[in-house]
N, C-alpha and C positions, 0 to 999 in steps of 0.2 A: 572475573569471568564476564564476557560480554553476552547480552541477550541474543537469542538466535532468531534469525529471519530466514524463512524458507520460501522461495518463489517457485511454485509449481506451474509448469506449462506443457504444451503439446507440440511446440515448434511451428505453429501456424502463424500467419502474418499478424493476427491480433495479439497473440502471445508474445511475439518478438517485439512488437511495438510497445507493449506493456512492460516487457523486461527492460527495454531501453529507458523508458520514462520512469518507472517505479524503482527498479533496482539501482538505476543510475543515480537516483535522488537519495538513496539511503546513505547515511554517514557510516562508512565501513570502519571508522575508528570507534564507533559506538555499538555496532552490531556485527555478529558473526553471520555472514550472508552465505547461503547455499542456494544454488539454482538446480532444480530437478526437472529434467525433461521426461515426462511420463509417457510420451510416445515411444521412447527408446528404453526406458527403465520401468517397464510395466510392473515389476516386483514392488515398486513403491506406491502403486495405486491404493492398496489397502491401507497403507500408512496415512496417505492423504485423506482417505475417507474417514478414518478414525479421528483425525484432527478436525473434521467437519467440512472439508473441501467438497463442494458439489460440482463445480465446474472450474475450468482453467481459462485464462490465467487467474491465479490466486496467490496471495501473499499471506503466509502465516507468520505473524509477528508476536513474539512472546505468548504463544498459545491462542491468539485471536486470529480468526480467518477474515480476510478481506478479499471478496470476489471482485475482480476487475473486468468490466465489460463481459462478454461471453464469447469464448472461442469454441469450447466443446465441453460436453458433460463428461464426467468420469466414466459413465456407462459406455459412451462412444469410444473410449480409449481401450476398453477391454479387448 
């Protein structure tokens, strides 16, 4: 089973740029990659918070949160 990588974003230009750079660089043969748009899937905001995500864009890789630049806080997405 491959380790999971979840990229959370809000669809803003900062998030889209990070998605292209970061997710594009992940080796999909090594990671199970999921992209979650929190702007349109608000039900997953609580999940992101539980994992430690404070702002988007953010990558959660094997349970570790990597905040990338700053597009929006999770509070702004509610």
